[in-house]
C-alpha positions in Angstrom: -177.4 129.0 12.2 -180.2 128.7 9.9 -179.7 129.1 6.1 -182.6 131.6 5.3 -182.5 130.5 1.5 -182.9 126.8 2.3 -184.5 126.8 5.7 -181.7 124.2 6.5 -179.6 124.6 9.6 -175.8 125.2 9.0 -173.4 123.4 11.5 -169.8 122.9 11.8 -168.1 119.3 11.9 -164.7 118.5 12.8 -162.8 115.3 11.9 -159.7 114.6 13.9 -157.6 111.9 12.7 -153.8 111.1 11.8 -154.6 109.2 8.7 -155.1 111.8 5.6 -156.9 108.9 3.9 -159.6 108.7 6.5 -160.1 112.7 6.7 -160.5 112.5 2.7 -162.9 110.0 3.2 -165.2 111.8 5.7 -165.0 115.1 3.2 -165.9 112.7 0.4 -169.0 111.3 2.2 -170.2 114.7 3.5 -169.8 116.3 0.2 -171.6 113.6 -1.4 -174.5 113.7 0.9 -174.4 117.6 0.7 -175.0 117.6 -2.9 -178.1 116.4 -4.6 -176.4 114.9 -7.3 -172.9 113.9 -8.1 -172.6 116.0 -11.0 -169.1 117.4 -11.5 -167.6 114.9 -9.3 -165.9 112.9 -12.0 -164.5 109.6 -10.8 -166.7 109.3 -7.7 -169.7 108.2 -9.5 -169.3 104.5 -8.8 -168.4 105.1 -5.1 -172.0 105.5 -3.8 -175.1 103.5 -4.2 -177.9 105.2 -6.3 -180.2 105.0 -3.2 -178.0 107.4 -1.2 -178.2 110.5 -3.5 -180.3 112.8 -1.3 -179.8 115.9 0.3 -178.9 116.1 4.1 -181.4 117.9 6.3 -178.3 119.7 7.5 -175.8 122.1 5.9 -172.7 120.5 7.1 -169.3 122.4 6.9 -166.4 119.8 7.5 -162.8 120.9 8.9 -160.3 118.3 9.5 -157.1 118.0 11.8 -154.2 115.6 11.8 -153.8 115.7 15.3 -155.8 116.0 18.7 -153.8 119.4 19.4 -154.2 120.9 16.2 -158.0 120.0 16.3 -158.7 121.5 19.9 -156.8 124.6 18.7 -159.3 125.0 15.9 -162.2 125.3 18.5 -161.0 128.8 19.3 -162.0 129.9 15.6 -165.4 128.1 15.2 -168.3 126.7 17.1 -168.3 122.8 16.4 -171.4 120.8 16.8 -169.9 117.4 16.3 -166.4 116.0 16.5 -165.4 112.8 14.8 -162.3 111.5 16.7 -160.0 108.7 16.1 -159.0 107.0 19.2 -155.4 106.0 18.5 -153.2 109.0 17.1 -149.6 109.5 17.7 -148.2 112.4 19.4 -149.4 112.1 22.8 -153.0 113.1 22.4 -155.2 109.9 21.8 -158.9 110.3 21.2 -159.7 110.3 24.9 -157.3 113.1 25.7 -158.5 115.1 22.8 -162.2 114.6 24.0 -161.4 115.8 27.4 -159.7 118.8 26.0 -162.7 119.5 23.6 -165.0 119.4 26.6 -162.8 121.6 28.6 -163.5 124.3 25.8 -167.0 123.5 25.0 -168.8 120.8 27.0 -171.9 121.1 24.5 -170.0 119.5 21.6 -171.3 115.9 20.4 -168.3 113.3 20.1 -168.1 110.3 17.8 -165.3 108.0 18.4 -164.4 106.1 15.3 -161.7 103.6 15.7 -160.3 100.3 14.5 -158.4 99.9 17.9 -159.9 100.5 21.5 -157.3 101.0 23.9 -160.0 101.7 26.6 -163.0 99.6 27.9 -166.4 101.6 27.2 -166.8 101.9 31.2 -163.4 103.7 31.2 -164.3 106.1 28.7 -168.0 106.5 30.6 -166.1 107.1 33.8 -163.6 109.8 32.4 -165.8 111.7 30.0 -169.4 110.8 30.7 -171.7 108.5 28.4 -172.9 111.3 26.0 -170.8 110.1 22.8 -171.2 107.6 19.9 -168.7 105.0 19.1 -168.2 103.4 15.5 -165.8 100.8 14.7 -163.5 101.2 11.4 -164.3 100.1 8.9 -167.4 102.1 9.4 -170.7 102.2 7.4 -171.1 105.5 5.8 -174.7 105.5 6.4 -174.3 104.8 10.1 -171.6 107.7 10.3 -174.0 110.2 8.4 -177.0 109.2 10.7 -174.9 109.5 13.6 -173.9 113.0 12.9 -177.4 114.1 11.8 -178.8 112.7 15.2 -176.0 114.3 17.3 -176.3 117.8 15.5 -180.2 117.7 15.8 -179.6 116.9 19.5 -177.2 119.9 19.8 -179.6 122.3 18.1 -182.4 121.2 20.3 -180.4 122.1 23.1 -179.4 125.4 21.8 -182.9 126.2 20.9 -184.1 125.4 24.4 -181.4 127.6 26.1 -182.2 130.4 23.6 -185.9 130.0 24.6 -185.0 130.2 28.2 -182.9 133.4 27.7 -185.8 134.9 25.9 -188.3 133.8 28.6 -186.1 135.3 31.1 -185.7 138.9 29.2 -189.4 138.9 28.9 -190.0 138.2 32.5 -187.6 140.9 33.3 -189.4 143.3 30.9 -192.8 142.3 32.5 -191.3 142.9 36.0 -190.0 146.4 35.1 -193.4 147.2 33.2 -195.4 146.2 36.5 -192.9 148.0 38.7 -193.1 151.3 36.5 -197.0 151.0 36.5 -197.0 150.7 40.3 -194.7 153.6 40.7 -196.8 155.5 38.3 -200.1 154.5 40.3 -198.4 155.7 43.5 -197.5 159.1 41.9 -201.0 159.4 40.8 -202.4 158.6 44.1 -200.3 161.3 45.8 -201.4 164.0 43.7 
């Protein structure tokens, strides 16, 4: 959705990790990049390098969930563009199971696995969910994380715009066909009279 005041696309991102500190880190990173300055964020001024104080080209709303099941349940409430998933989570739903369930609900979601421990080979992930995901190792570089989200979100937005353009083209084609049919019918009536 385009934010008319700033001409910046608004997107929903969800982070799913069993570690509350990791979830807080994601929110801090994206909050920092969302604001053009760190004013009003006492205690965080030293966390980020000066060169990183810029506004993201997207307006990102970040939600968090402490388990795969909780995160997947949140998909019924919002249209998420990108999901940041920890691979190793307790409770029976690891990152792979969570990704499968997310794709069942919305196959367009872009997924970034962010993990310190890989319980699967990359080829296993490709075989089970396809190759359309990103993978970052913990500890991750915040610039890499932000850039991955931007690239994946822009990819999602391009796909959405293409779908909408195709829908519009189909509507216009139907309208053209109806107009031609109506004109042909009118011409046949004119010829009969």
